[in-house]
N, C-alpha and C positions, 0 to 999 in steps of 0.2 A: 468505579468496575474497570475489570482486567478481561479482555478476549483473551482466550487460549485456544489459537485454533489447532487441530489435531488432524493427523491422517496417519494410515498404515505403514508408509515408504519415507517419512520425515519425523524430525522431533518436533516438538510442541514449539508452538509461536506462541510468545505472549506478546500483547501490546495494551498499552495505557487506552483508557477508555475514549479520550480524543482520536488518537489516532488509528485504533481499530474501526472506529466509527467512521472516520473519513476514509478509510481504504473500502468498508463494507458500502457505503454511499457510492463511490466511484465506481466499483462494480457492478451496481445495481441491486446492492441486497438490502433488505430492512435490518440497520443495525440494532436487532432485539438482543437476547439473553441467549438465544440460541438459534441456531441456523445450519446450512449444510451449502455447499458449492459442488453441485456436481459436475464430473469430468466432460461433459458436453458444453457446460457452459464456461469452461476455464479460458479457449480461446478468444471468446468475448470479453472477458474480464482481463486476460491479459492485454488485450488491445486498447480498452477503456484506461486501464492504469498506464500503457506508454503514453496515450494522447495528453492525459492529466499531468504526468511527470514532463513531459514536451511544454506544455503550457505553463508549467510551475517554472522549468527552466529559462523560458522566454519571458517570463516576468521578472524574475530574478535578474537576469540580463538588463532589462529595460531598467530595471530601479540601480543598479551597479553603473550603467554608464550615465544617468541625472545627476550623480552625487558628484561633485566638483570640487570640494572644499579641501581645506589643508588639514582639517581635523582626523585624527584617526577614526577610522569607520568600527562603527559596532560592532559586537559580535555578531557572527553570521548563525541566526538558527539552523537548526538541522534542516535540510532540504527533503520535499516528497519524495526523490529519486532514493536518497539514503533511508529513508524512513520502510519505502517499500522493496528494496531489493531481499529482503528476505522471504516476504510474501510472494513475489514474483517467483525466486526459487522454487517456492514450497508448489505454484502453480503448475509452474513446469515440469516436476517431477512427478506430480500427482496426475497431470493429464496424460502423460507419458507412461506412466503405471496405471492408466484408469480407474484410479481410487478416487473418492470424495474428499473434501476438506471439510469439516464439521468443526462447530463451536458452542460451546457452551452444556455438553453432554457429558 
């Protein structure tokens, strides 16, 4: 499944199921086939994403410091911060314009 987030002030944002589901769970929304983020919910959603990104970055930092061998490190997967940047931008722009974000409609 794909999540296609839409608003009247931004372009559509498409996320694969696991990543869209993760973002929705972080902001406290049920990851169902349809939904809405109202403008009054956006500040809390932004704060929740910032906390989750900070926790993810701290965890990544802890893992990086524990690896101390001579082998080449494995490829680094895409971080939560990288995955959420487009959604954070969408939230900020929609909050400023006072318009909702919807998906599945």
